[in-house]
C-alpha positions in Angstrom: 0.3 -0.4 -0.1 3.0 2.5 0.6 4.0 2.1 -3.0 0.5 4.1 -4.1 1.3 7.3 -1.9 2.4 10.5 -4.6 6.2 9.9 -4.6 6.3 6.2 -4.4 9.0 4.0 -2.8 12.2 6.0 -4.0 15.2 6.3 -2.6 15.1 10.1 -1.9 11.9 10.2 -0.9 12.6 8.0 2.2 16.4 9.8 3.3 14.1 12.3 3.0 11.1 11.4 5.0 13.2 9.6 7.4 15.6 12.8 8.3 12.8 15.2 9.1 11.1 12.8 10.6 14.6 12.3 12.6 15.6 16.5 12.7 11.8 16.9 14.6 11.9 14.8 16.8 15.2 15.3 17.9 14.4 18.8 18.0 11.4 17.9 20.3 14.1 16.5 22.4 16.8 18.7 23.3 13.9 21.3 23.4 11.4 18.5 26.1 15.9 18.3 27.8 16.1 22.3 28.3 12.8 22.2 30.4 13.8 19.9 32.8 15.7 20.7 35.9 18.9 19.9 35.3 19.5 17.7 38.6 16.1 15.7 37.0 18.1 15.8 33.8 18.3 12.2 32.3 22.7 11.9 31.3 24.8 8.9 30.9 28.4 9.2 33.8 31.4 8.2 31.4 33.6 10.7 33.1 33.3 8.2 36.3 32.8 5.7 34.2 36.2 6.4 32.8 37.9 6.8 36.2 36.8 3.7 37.4 37.8 1.6 34.2 41.4 3.7 34.2 41.5 3.2 38.1 40.8 -0.6 38.0 43.2 -1.2 35.3 46.6 1.5 36.3 46.0 0.9 39.7 44.3 -2.9 40.6 44.0 -3.9 44.3 45.7 -7.0 43.8 47.8 -9.3 41.3 44.8 -11.2 40.2 43.3 -7.8 39.5 46.5 -6.9 37.5 46.5 -10.1 35.7 42.8 -10.4 35.0 43.0 -6.7 33.0 45.6 -7.6 30.9 43.8 -10.6 30.1 41.4 -8.5 29.3 42.3 -6.5 27.4 44.3 -8.3 24.9 40.7 -10.2 24.5 39.9 -7.1 23.3 42.3 -7.3 21.2 42.0 -10.1 19.8 38.6 -9.8 18.7 38.8 -6.4 17.2 41.7 -8.2 15.3 40.0 -11.2 14.0 36.4 -9.0 13.0 39.0 -6.7 11.5 40.6 -9.6 9.6 37.2 -11.5 8.4 36.2 -8.0 7.4 39.2 -7.3 5.0 40.5 -10.6 3.7 37.9 -12.8 1.7 37.2 -15.9 2.1 39.1 -18.4 -0.1 36.2 -20.5 -0.7 34.4 -17.2 -1.2 33.2 -16.6 -4.9 33.7 -12.3 -5.7 33.3 -13.1 -9.6 30.0 -13.5 -11.0 29.8 -14.8 -14.4 26.5 -14.7 -16.8 24.3 -14.8 -20.1 22.6 -12.1 -21.3 20.3 -12.3 -25.0 19.0 -9.1 -26.1 14.8 -9.8 -26.2 13.0 -8.1 -29.1 12.6 -4.7 -27.0 16.3 -4.3 -27.5 16.9 -4.9 -23.5 19.1 -7.5 -22.7 17.8 -9.9 -20.2 19.0 -13.6 -18.3 17.0 -15.4 -20.8 15.3 -16.1 -24.6 18.9 -17.2 -25.7 19.5 -18.8 -29.9 18.0 -22.8 -29.1 18.1 -23.8 -33.4 19.9 -22.1 -35.5 20.5 -23.1 -39.3 24.8 -23.9 -40.3 25.8 -19.7 -41.8 22.9 -18.8 -39.3 25.1 -16.1 -36.4 23.4 -15.3 -33.1 24.7 -12.9 -29.8 25.1 -14.3 -26.9 25.8 -11.9 -24.7 29.1 -12.1 -21.5 28.9 -10.7 -18.2 31.8 -10.4 -15.6 30.8 -9.0 -12.8 34.7 -8.7 -10.1 33.4 -8.7 -6.3 37.2 -8.7 -5.2 39.4 -5.7 -4.1 41.8 -5.8 -6.9 42.1 -5.8 -10.6 41.6 -9.7 -12.4 42.7 -10.7 -15.7 40.0 -12.7 -17.1 39.5 -14.7 -20.3 36.3 -16.7 -21.8 36.8 -19.3 -23.9 33.8 -20.1 -26.0 33.7 -24.0 -26.9 30.3 -25.7 -29.2 30.7 -29.7 -28.3 28.8 -32.6 -29.9 29.2 -35.5 -26.1 28.1 -38.4 -25.9 24.6 -38.1 -23.7 22.4 -40.1 -21.6 19.4 -38.4 -20.4 20.2 -34.9 -19.9 23.6 -34.9 -20.5 25.0 -34.5 -17.4 28.3 -36.1 -17.0 28.8 -37.2 -20.5 31.5 -37.6 -22.2 32.8 -34.7 -24.8 33.5 -37.0 -28.1 34.7 -34.2 -30.5 34.8 -30.1 -29.5 35.8 -26.9 -31.8 37.0 -23.2 -30.1 34.6 -20.6 -31.1 36.2 -17.6 -29.8 38.0 -16.1 -26.7 37.6 -13.1 -25.2 40.4 -11.3 -22.4 39.3 -8.3 -20.1 40.4 -7.1 -17.4 38.2 -6.4 -14.9 38.8 -4.1 -11.6 37.4 -3.7 -7.7 33.6 -3.6 -8.0 33.2 -3.5 -11.7 31.6 -5.1 -14.6 32.6 -5.7 -18.3 30.5 -7.4 -20.7 31.4 -8.2 -25.0 29.6 -9.9 -27.9 29.9 -12.8 -28.6 29.0 -14.7 -32.2 27.3 -18.3 -31.9 28.2 -19.9 -34.7 28.8 -23.7 -34.5 30.0 -24.4 -37.5 28.4 -28.3 -36.7 25.1 -30.2 -37.0 23.4 -31.9 -34.8 21.0 -32.5 -31.4 21.6 -30.6 -28.6 25.1 -29.4 -29.2 26.6 -28.2 -26.1 28.2 -24.5 -26.2 30.5 -24.3 -23.2 31.6 -20.5 -21.5 34.4 -21.4 -19.5 35.4 -18.5 -17.1 39.2 -17.8 -16.3 41.6 -16.3 -14.1 45.0 -16.8 -14.9 46.5 -18.7 -17.8 44.5 -21.1 -20.6 45.2 -24.3 -20.2 46.4 -25.8 -23.5 43.1 -27.9 -23.5 40.6 -25.5 -21.8 37.5 -27.6 -20.4 35.3 -27.7 -17.1 38.1 -29.3 -14.5 40.0 -26.0 -15.1 38.0 -23.1 -16.0 37.1 -21.4 -12.4 33.1 -20.7 -13.8 31.3 -22.6 -16.1 28.4 -21.8 -17.8 26.2 -23.2 -21.0 23.8 -23.9 -23.8 21.9 -26.0 -25.6 21.2 -25.8 -28.5 20.0 -27.8 -32.0 21.9 -26.9 -35.2 20.5 -28.5 -38.7 22.2 -27.4 -42.5 20.2 -24.6 -44.0 20.6 -26.5 -47.5 17.5 -29.0 -46.3 14.3 -27.8 -46.2 
């Protein structure tokens, strides 16, 4: 129901509304506080707490208290260091690269769907490859596109590759939190049903024989290619 307001639910109206309400209520709270006698005003005794902490840390009553103070300080430092490390250093198992395919719809916009599935020999279709670097440093990427004829059973998962052809490979250097997209041409160069067009993403050198096992990430499409001379 909130979206039926005059301004709608957008960033600027929400920020203005929340910020205005916060400033108004803060001003009312300040006026109300000044109208209360000073002796009755609520306050947090930071100075007293600080003095008590300094006394307990710097002038402990016993050696046991001194040892406990040292342990507490070390625990706090260890906790801060652990949180800082967890925030600044990405997990080795965390995938910091987003890899996806797009196609151009009838209205001209790129969408994650509507990929070409049926082609004829000599026909060219476009598929767009996207890479977003969620890491903290520039990365060099290579995308290798293969078309494969498989010895398949069922849906072809885990099937062996009978033969394959490399269609293209593209290179890119992507900065932190940057996105790179490029258009690739789908021209299988072989005929058959249920051909797999495989997109392999490499972060670094590409081996002599690219495969799903050596790639950092893999995406694929299934296409049927018929002979254009047959009707």
